[in-house]
Every structure is written in C-alpha cells, then in structure tokens.
C-alpha positions as CSV (number, residue, x, y, z in Angstrom):
1,X,-85.0,-85.4,74.4
2,X,-88.8,-85.8,74.2
3,X,-88.7,-89.4,75.4
4,X,-91.8,-90.8,73.8
5,X,-92.8,-94.2,75.2
6,X,-96.1,-95.0,73.4
7,X,-97.2,-94.2,69.9
8,X,-100.8,-94.7,68.7
9,X,-101.0,-96.0,65.2
10,X,-104.5,-95.4,63.8
11,X,-104.4,-98.0,61.1
12,X,-107.9,-97.2,59.8
13,X,-110.7,-94.7,60.1
14,X,-113.3,-97.5,59.6
15,X,-115.4,-98.4,62.6
16,X,-118.6,-100.2,63.6
17,X,-119.6,-97.4,66.0
18,X,-120.5,-93.8,65.6
19,X,-119.7,-92.5,69.0
20,X,-120.8,-88.8,69.5
21,X,-117.6,-88.0,71.5
22,X,-115.2,-89.7,69.1
23,X,-111.9,-87.9,68.5
24,X,-110.4,-90.5,66.2
25,X,-109.5,-89.7,62.6
26,X,-112.4,-89.5,60.2
27,X,-112.5,-90.4,56.5
28,X,-108.8,-90.8,55.9
29,X,-107.5,-93.2,53.4
30,X,-105.2,-95.8,55.0
31,X,-101.6,-96.5,53.9
32,X,-100.9,-99.7,52.1
33,X,-99.6,-102.9,53.8
34,X,-95.9,-102.2,52.9
35,X,-96.0,-98.7,54.3
36,X,-97.9,-99.8,57.4
37,X,-95.2,-102.4,58.1
38,X,-92.5,-99.7,57.6
39,X,-94.3,-97.4,60.1
40,X,-94.4,-100.3,62.6
41,X,-90.6,-100.8,62.3
42,X,-90.0,-97.1,62.6
43,X,-92.1,-96.9,65.7
44,X,-90.0,-99.7,67.2
45,X,-86.8,-97.6,66.7
46,X,-88.2,-94.6,68.6
47,X,-90.7,-96.0,71.2
48,X,-91.3,-98.9,73.5
49,X,-95.0,-99.4,73.0
50,X,-97.4,-99.4,70.1
51,X,-101.2,-99.1,70.3
52,X,-103.1,-100.2,67.3
53,X,-106.2,-98.2,67.1
54,X,-108.5,-96.5,64.6
55,X,-111.4,-96.4,64.0
56,X,-111.4,-100.1,64.9
57,X,-108.1,-101.7,63.9
58,X,-109.9,-105.1,63.4
59,X,-111.5,-103.5,60.4
60,X,-108.1,-103.5,58.7
61,X,-107.5,-106.8,56.8
62,X,-103.8,-107.1,57.6
63,X,-104.0,-106.1,61.3
64,X,-102.8,-109.6,62.4
65,X,-99.7,-109.3,60.2
66,X,-99.0,-105.8,61.7
67,X,-99.4,-107.1,65.2
68,X,-96.9,-109.9,64.6
69,X,-94.5,-107.4,62.9
70,X,-94.7,-105.2,66.0
71,X,-94.0,-108.0,68.4
72,X,-91.2,-109.3,66.3
73,X,-89.7,-105.8,66.4
74,X,-89.6,-105.9,70.2
75,X,-92.6,-103.6,70.9
76,X,-95.2,-103.9,73.6
77,X,-98.3,-104.3,71.6
78,X,-101.8,-103.0,72.6
79,X,-104.9,-103.3,70.5
80,X,-107.7,-100.8,71.1
81,X,-110.9,-102.1,69.6
82,X,-114.6,-101.6,69.9
83,X,-114.9,-105.3,70.8
84,X,-117.6,-105.9,68.2
85,X,-115.4,-107.9,65.9
86,X,-113.1,-109.6,68.4
87,X,-113.2,-113.3,67.9
88,X,-111.8,-116.5,69.4
89,X,-110.0,-117.2,66.1
90,X,-108.3,-113.8,66.1
91,X,-107.1,-114.2,69.7
92,X,-106.0,-117.8,69.1
93,X,-104.0,-116.7,66.1
94,X,-102.5,-113.4,67.3
95,X,-103.0,-113.4,71.0
96,X,-99.4,-114.5,71.7
97,X,-98.2,-111.3,70.1
98,X,-100.6,-109.0,72.0
99,X,-99.8,-107.6,75.5
100,X,-103.0,-105.7,76.1
101,X,-106.5,-105.3,74.6
102,X,-108.5,-102.1,75.3
103,X,-112.3,-102.1,75.2
104,X,-114.8,-99.2,75.5
105,X,-117.7,-99.6,77.9
106,X,-120.2,-96.8,78.1
107,X,-122.7,-98.4,80.5
108,X,-123.3,-101.3,82.9
109,X,-126.4,-102.3,80.8
110,X,-127.5,-102.3,77.2
111,X,-129.9,-99.5,78.0
112,X,-127.3,-97.1,79.1
113,X,-124.6,-98.2,76.7
114,X,-126.9,-97.7,73.7
115,X,-127.2,-93.9,74.5
116,X,-123.8,-93.5,72.9
117,X,-123.0,-96.9,71.3
118,X,-125.1,-98.9,68.8
119,X,-127.6,-101.4,70.2
120,X,-125.8,-104.7,71.1
121,X,-122.4,-103.1,72.0
122,X,-122.7,-103.9,75.7
123,X,-123.3,-107.6,74.9
124,X,-120.3,-107.5,72.5
125,X,-118.0,-106.2,75.2
126,X,-119.2,-108.9,77.7
127,X,-118.5,-111.5,75.1
128,X,-115.1,-110.0,74.4
129,X,-114.2,-110.2,78.1
130,X,-115.3,-113.9,78.1
131,X,-112.9,-114.5,75.2
132,X,-110.0,-112.7,76.8
133,X,-110.4,-114.7,80.0
134,X,-109.1,-117.7,77.9
135,X,-105.9,-115.7,77.3
136,X,-104.6,-114.8,80.7
137,X,-101.3,-113.4,79.4
138,X,-103.2,-110.6,77.7
139,X,-103.9,-107.6,80.0
140,X,-107.3,-106.0,79.7
141,X,-108.1,-102.3,79.8
142,X,-111.7,-101.2,79.9
143,X,-112.3,-97.5,79.3
144,X,-115.3,-95.3,79.9
145,X,-115.7,-91.8,78.5
146,X,-117.8,-90.1,81.2
147,X,-120.6,-87.9,79.7
148,X,-123.9,-86.5,80.9
149,X,-125.4,-89.6,79.5
150,X,-123.7,-92.1,81.7
151,X,-122.3,-90.2,84.7
152,X,-124.7,-91.8,87.2
153,X,-124.0,-95.3,85.8
154,X,-120.2,-95.3,86.4
155,X,-120.5,-96.9,89.9
156,X,-122.5,-99.7,88.4
157,X,-119.8,-100.2,85.7
158,X,-117.2,-100.4,88.5
159,X,-119.2,-103.0,90.3
160,X,-119.5,-105.0,87.1
161,X,-115.8,-104.9,86.5
162,X,-115.0,-105.7,90.1
163,X,-117.0,-108.9,89.6
164,X,-115.2,-109.6,86.4
165,X,-111.8,-108.9,87.9
166,X,-112.4,-111.4,90.7
167,X,-113.2,-114.1,88.1
168,X,-110.7,-113.4,85.3
169,X,-107.1,-114.4,85.4
170,X,-106.0,-111.4,83.4
171,X,-104.6,-108.1,84.8
172,X,-107.5,-105.7,84.4
173,X,-107.3,-101.9,84.4
174,X,-110.2,-99.5,84.3
175,X,-109.7,-96.0,82.8
176,X,-112.4,-93.5,83.6
177,X,-112.0,-90.2,81.7
178,X,-113.9,-87.0,81.0
179,X,-115.1,-87.0,77.4
180,X,-112.6,-84.7,75.8
181,X,-113.9,-81.8,73.7
182,X,-111.9,-82.6,70.7
183,X,-113.3,-84.1,67.4
184,X,-112.8,-84.1,63.7
185,X,-116.6,-83.8,63.2
186,X,-119.1,-81.2,64.5
187,X,-120.1,-82.2,68.0
188,X,-122.6,-80.7,70.5
189,X,-120.2,-80.9,73.4
190,X,-122.6,-79.0,75.7
191,X,-124.9,-82.1,75.6
192,X,-122.0,-84.4,76.6
193,X,-119.2,-82.8,78.6
194,X,-119.5,-82.9,82.4
195,X,-117.9,-80.3,84.7
196,X,-114.6,-80.9,86.5
197,X,-116.5,-80.7,89.8
198,X,-118.9,-83.5,88.8
199,X,-115.9,-85.6,87.7
200,X,-114.2,-85.0,91.0
201,X,-117.3,-85.9,93.0
202,X,-117.6,-89.1,91.0
203,X,-114.0,-90.0,91.6
204,X,-114.4,-89.3,95.4
205,X,-117.5,-91.5,95.6
206,X,-116.0,-94.4,93.8
207,X,-112.6,-94.2,95.5
208,X,-114.3,-94.3,99.0
209,X,-114.4,-98.1,98.6
210,X,-111.9,-100.8,97.8
211,X,-112.1,-102.4,94.4
212,X,-110.8,-105.5,92.7
213,X,-110.0,-103.6,89.5
214,X,-107.3,-101.0,89.3
215,X,-109.0,-97.6,88.4
216,X,-107.2,-94.8,86.6
217,X,-108.9,-91.4,86.7
218,X,-108.2,-89.2,83.7
219,X,-109.6,-85.6,83.8
220,X,-109.4,-83.2,80.9
221,X,-106.0,-81.8,81.8
222,X,-104.5,-85.3,82.0
223,X,-105.5,-86.1,78.4
224,X,-104.3,-82.9,76.8
225,X,-100.9,-82.8,74.9
226,X,-100.5,-86.5,75.9
227,X,-100.6,-88.4,72.7
228,X,-98.3,-89.0,69.7
229,X,-100.3,-90.5,66.9
230,X,-99.7,-91.8,63.4
231,X,-102.9,-91.3,61.4
232,X,-104.2,-93.8,58.8
233,X,-102.6,-91.7,56.0
234,X,-99.2,-92.1,57.6
235,X,-98.9,-88.5,59.0
236,X,-97.7,-87.7,62.5
237,X,-100.3,-85.9,64.6
238,X,-99.9,-84.5,68.1
239,X,-103.3,-83.3,69.5
240,X,-103.2,-80.1,71.7
241,X,-106.4,-78.6,73.1
242,X,-109.1,-79.0,70.5
243,X,-106.6,-79.1,67.6
244,X,-105.0,-81.9,65.6
245,X,-101.5,-80.6,64.8
246,X,-100.0,-82.5,61.9
247,X,-96.3,-82.7,61.2
248,X,-96.2,-84.5,57.9
249,X,-95.3,-88.1,56.9
250,X,-94.1,-90.0,59.9
251,X,-91.6,-92.0,57.9
252,X,-89.9,-88.8,56.7
253,X,-89.2,-87.5,60.2
254,X,-85.5,-88.1,61.0
255,X,-85.4,-86.7,64.5
256,X,-88.7,-87.5,66.2
257,X,-87.5,-86.4,69.7
258,X,-86.2,-83.1,68.3
259,X,-89.5,-82.5,66.5
260,X,-91.6,-83.3,69.6
261,X,-89.5,-81.1,71.8
262,X,-90.5,-78.2,69.5
263,X,-94.3,-78.9,69.8
264,X,-96.9,-78.7,72.6
265,X,-96.3,-82.4,73.4
266,X,-95.9,-82.8,77.2
267,X,-93.2,-85.4,77.5
268,X,-93.1,-85.6,81.3
269,X,-96.8,-86.1,81.5
270,X,-96.7,-88.7,78.7
271,X,-94.0,-90.7,80.6
272,X,-96.0,-90.5,83.9
273,X,-99.1,-91.7,82.1
274,X,-97.1,-94.5,80.4
275,X,-96.3,-96.0,83.8
276,X,-100.0,-96.6,84.4
277,X,-99.7,-99.8,82.3
278,X,-96.6,-101.6,81.0
279,X,-94.6,-104.8,81.4
280,X,-91.5,-102.7,82.1
281,X,-93.4,-100.0,84.1
C-alpha cells in the first residue's frame, strides 16, 4: 500500500506572481465546479489531508465552496496562497474550515523579496500574517525557496519570523527549501540554484541558535518523489526529478495505492514529511 497522506489539488494555474523558480502547472484549463467537488470527495476517500494550491487558489471563484466541501468530508485542509489576495472577509467566512495557510516569503524586506516576487509582495505577506493572527486556530506555514538571490537574507527572515511567532497566537512553521530545478517553463536554473554545500552551511548557521519558530529544512533530495498532485485539468501527476509524470484523470483511477506503488513515488519519505505538520501527526 502506498499510504498517501496528503494530496495537493492545483485548482487553477492563475497566479498574481511570476516566480522564476515556479514548478506549479502553467496554462492548464481548470475543471468545472462539479468536477472539482467530486475530486475533493475522492481525495477524502484516499487521503487525510488536502492542500489547495495553484497558481493561487484564491484566484478560483468557488475556492470557498471547495474548502467547505473538503472540511465537511473530514479532511485536514491547507490553503497555499501567495497572500496577495487573502482578505479579512475570506478568513472570516472560510477560516473555520481551514487548518493551515501557507505563504511564500522570499526576503525579509521589499528590496530582497522583489528580486523574485512582484513589488509589494513582502507587504502583502506581512498584512496576511496580521490577518491570520486574528484566527489563532489556523496554523501558519511560511516557506522560503532559497536561491542565489536571497541566500544571505535567510537569517534575517528567520529573525523576522521569530518576532512574529513570539507575538502571534497561531502555530507557526517555517519551511526553508532549496529551489528545486523542476518547472513547466524554461528556466535558467544556473542563475538560481545553490549548491548542497551552501544550503548545509546555511542550515548549520541558523540552527546554531534557538528560535521561536519551528524550522523545517528541505534540501533537493527531500523534495524529490514526494508529492501526489491533481492538476487543474483533473489529471493525477507525480513529479520525479525534473519530470511531471501524468497518470490520467484522477477520478478514473480506481486503485490509487496500487498505481502509486508502481510509480517513482517515495511513500515512506512522503509519510515522514507529512508528520512535519498535522493535527493528527
């Protein structure tokens, strides 16, 4: 048995950002509302946790309905968003059905953040953290893809999040990962990707001190063969290496565990990673 815990549902390819390291789906037409709800229910029958992602899932008009559907089906619900369009009204309306919100943060200042995000994104994430502090039942994950453009700034991001963690009532996690050389578009990875040695030195330097925020370090090998995804068009995708391996319409797969067992999906690593966050461990 493959034992998948988490499935990422990329509900849209639309996004407010154009990150150079993005390995989300590009230019795919999203399934309709009825099919999306059916996918959510199917995920609930085979997994414990659903991550709504994209693109930016908040760009999908019925995302609130899908979140409620997922919670009603008994899933742990995470929303991975750029933060640009997160609002008080959205959290007031759908926050009770959300267990975790994940936000990207590429720098500890607008100047560094804007090297890979659009101008204003840093401010948007700070505003999103302020909004989430009003919803202490929602866990918060902040993620930084470490590239050549922000390597030296990561300790400053940690200090910023330590300060936030000391003041926010939410559980806060910080995922630091090497930008992974996988994308649907052409990318100059040589200008972005850092070496394993540099990533290890960064981890050692930051880990030498105690921190208020829990930090998870995710090198290249940790991220490979880790994810089970449903793309916006409803197809099952299991990335391996630089490839996106597609296995057809998710709703037509009768034995998901059997299928995953025949792929490069690393089930033991997936389950270990899943323990990094969860209400049930």
